C-alpha positions in Angstrom: 0.0 -0.1 -0.1 1.5 3.2 -1.0 2.4 5.7 1.8 1.0 9.1 1.1 3.2 12.0 2.6 1.4 15.2 3.4 3.5 18.3 3.6 4.1 19.5 7.4 1.8 22.2 8.5 3.4 25.7 9.3 2.5 28.5 11.0 1.7 31.7 9.1 4.8 33.9 8.6 3.3 36.6 10.8 3.4 34.6 13.9 7.1 34.0 13.4 7.6 37.9 12.9 5.5 38.5 15.9 7.5 36.2 18.0 10.8 37.7 17.0 9.5 41.1 17.2 8.7 40.5 21.2 11.4 42.3 23.0 12.7 40.3 26.1 15.9 40.7 28.1 18.6 43.3 27.8 18.4 45.4 24.6 20.2 48.4 23.1 18.4 51.7 22.8 14.7 51.7 21.3 13.4 54.7 19.8 9.7 55.2 19.9 7.8 56.9 16.8 7.4 60.1 18.9 11.1 60.3 19.5 11.3 58.8 23.0 14.2 56.4 23.8 14.6 53.7 26.2 17.7 51.7 27.1 17.4 48.6 29.4 15.6 45.3 30.0 12.4 44.0 28.5 9.8 41.4 29.2 7.2 40.4 26.8 7.5 43.4 24.8 7.1 45.8 28.0 10.0 47.7 29.9 10.8 45.4 32.8 13.9 45.4 35.0 16.5 48.1 35.0 16.1 50.7 32.3 16.6 54.3 31.4 13.7 56.4 29.6 14.1 59.9 27.9 11.3 61.9 26.8 12.0 63.9 23.5 9.2 66.3 24.0 10.4 67.6 27.7 13.9 66.1 27.9 13.2 64.6 31.1 14.9 61.5 32.1 14.1 58.4 34.3 16.6 55.9 35.3 15.8 53.1 37.6 13.5 50.0 37.9 10.5 49.0 35.6 7.6 46.6 36.1 5.2 45.7 33.1 5.9 48.9 31.2 5.6 51.3 34.3 8.1 52.8 36.8 8.1 50.4 39.8 10.7 50.1 42.2 13.5 52.4 42.9 14.3 55.1 40.6 15.6 58.8 39.7 13.5 61.3 37.8 15.2 64.5 36.5 14.4 67.3 34.2 16.6 69.3 31.7 17.3 73.0 32.7 16.7 75.0 29.5 19.0 77.8 30.6 22.0 75.6 31.8 21.2 72.6 29.6 22.1 70.6 32.7 19.8 68.0 34.4 18.3 68.8 37.8 17.1 66.1 40.0 13.2 66.3 40.8 12.6 62.9 42.7 14.9 60.2 43.8 12.9 57.4 45.7 10.5 54.6 45.3 7.8 54.1 42.6 4.8 51.9 42.2 2.4 51.7 39.2 4.2 54.7 37.7 3.8 56.9 40.6 5.8 58.0 43.7 5.1 55.5 46.5 7.1 54.9 49.5 10.2 56.6 50.7 11.6 59.4 48.5 13.2 62.8 48.2 11.5 65.5 46.1 13.4 68.5 44.9 11.0 71.6 44.0 12.0 74.2 41.6 11.9 77.2 44.2 14.7 75.2 46.4 12.2 73.7 48.8 12.8 70.0 49.6 10.6 67.1 50.9 12.0 63.9 52.5 9.7 61.1 53.5 6.7 58.8 52.3 4.4 59.0 49.6 1.4 57.3 48.3 -0.3 57.7 45.1 2.0 60.1 43.8 1.4 62.7 46.9 3.1 63.2 50.3 1.4 60.9 52.7 2.9 59.1 55.9 5.8 60.4 57.8 8.0 63.1 56.4 10.1 66.3 56.9 9.5 69.5 54.7 12.2 72.1 54.2 10.6 75.4 53.1 12.4 78.2 51.4 12.0 80.6 54.3 14.2 78.3 56.4 11.3 76.7 58.5 10.9 73.0 58.6 7.7 70.8 59.2 8.5 67.3 60.4 5.5 64.8 61.2 2.3 63.3 59.6 0.8 63.9 56.0 -2.2 62.9 54.1 -3.2 64.2 50.6 0.0 66.2 50.3 -0.9 68.3 53.4 0.2 68.3 57.2 -2.3 66.1 58.9 -2.0 64.4 62.2 0.9 65.0 64.5 3.9 67.4 63.5 6.5 69.7 64.6 6.7 73.2 62.8 10.1 75.2 63.4 10.4 78.7 62.4 13.9 80.3 61.4 13.3 82.6 64.5 13.4 79.4 66.8 9.8 79.6 67.6 8.1 76.2 67.1 4.6 74.5 67.3 4.0 70.8 68.4 0.7 69.2 68.1 -2.4 68.4 65.8 -2.6 69.4 62.0 -5.6 69.1 59.7 -5.5 70.0 56.1 -2.2 71.8 56.3 -3.4 73.8 59.5 -2.8 73.8 63.3 -5.6 71.9 64.6 -6.3 70.2 67.7 -4.3 69.9 71.1 -0.8 71.8 70.7 2.0 73.8 72.1 3.4 76.8 70.7 6.8 77.8 72.1 8.3 81.4 71.9 12.0 81.0 73.0 12.7 84.5 72.1 9.9 85.7 74.5 10.2 82.9 77.1 6.6 82.1 76.7 4.5 79.0 76.0 1.0 78.8 74.7 -0.6 75.6 75.4 -4.3 74.9 74.0 -6.8 74.0 71.5 -6.3 75.1 67.7 -8.9 75.1 65.2 -8.0 76.0 61.6 -4.9 77.8 62.7 -6.5 79.7 65.5 -6.1 79.1 69.3 -9.7 78.8 70.5 -8.8 78.1 74.1 -5.4 78.3 75.4 -3.1 79.0 78.4 0.0 81.5 78.1 2.6 80.8 80.6 6.1 81.8 81.2 8.8 79.3 79.8 12.5 80.0 80.3 12.1 83.9 80.6 15.4 84.3 82.2 17.2 82.9 79.2 15.1 84.5 76.5 16.9 87.0 74.3 13.9 89.4 74.2 11.3 88.7 76.8 8.5 91.1 77.2 9.0 94.4 79.5 7.0 92.8 82.4 6.1 89.5 83.2 2.7 87.8 82.7 0.2 88.5 85.4 -0.2 85.7 87.6 -3.7 84.2 87.3 -4.6 81.7 89.8 -7.0 79.0 88.5 -8.1 76.2 90.8 -7.4 73.5 88.2 -5.7 74.8 84.9 -5.3 71.3 83.8 -8.8 70.8 84.1 -9.9 73.7 82.0 -7.6 72.3 79.1 -9.2 69.0 79.6 -12.8 70.6 79.5 -12.0 72.2 76.3 -10.4 69.0 74.6 -13.7 67.4 75.6 -15.7 70.0 73.8 -13.4 69.9 70.9 -13.8 66.2 70.6 -17.6 66.4 71.0 -17.9 69.1 68.2 -15.7 66.8 65.8 -17.8 63.7 66.6 -21.1 65.1 65.8 
């Protein structure tokens, strides 16, 4: 009985071309249609691993970790200064799903600096902000604003330590005036002290104390007054 041989079936050529086009592993520079360029590692045609991306439209550059086509892991993002033609760091730290997430340092154009935690691209968690006027805030952040407990220190040495909400002093707190030798302790609401006690604090060492000391006011229970104010504050926020 004769043996009939059929030709072996082969996949269409475009399957082979597509397989060869899938970038995986370490590659040299790949240029996009819009002029962007990437040099680094790939997985299944996506940036994955270590790599450097340069955006043609802005001249910005990112060098660090990638995961399935997005910045994810540790990396540094810089922009090109049009005046000096040199790169200036914008952010160095951790990323997740193409956004700042985890611990990182952000360099603002006006010279300010933030070191701390991020979530979904904004300051959230614990961090320290260095402002251009020389003051600093260190404490809790939420949705890019001081929120929770934190310490604000001013260039003249005055400082506030206490509660914050939406970037303003809010809740129990203490405001120290080392230059005057005084301490204001009480309850703040939207940056305004609503109920507070002003006392002498290191007056003998203060560089510019008031001419006269604070008059002595005798309260039967100053701690109880603040506790009562705290209770009223809590009740107003629980309603």
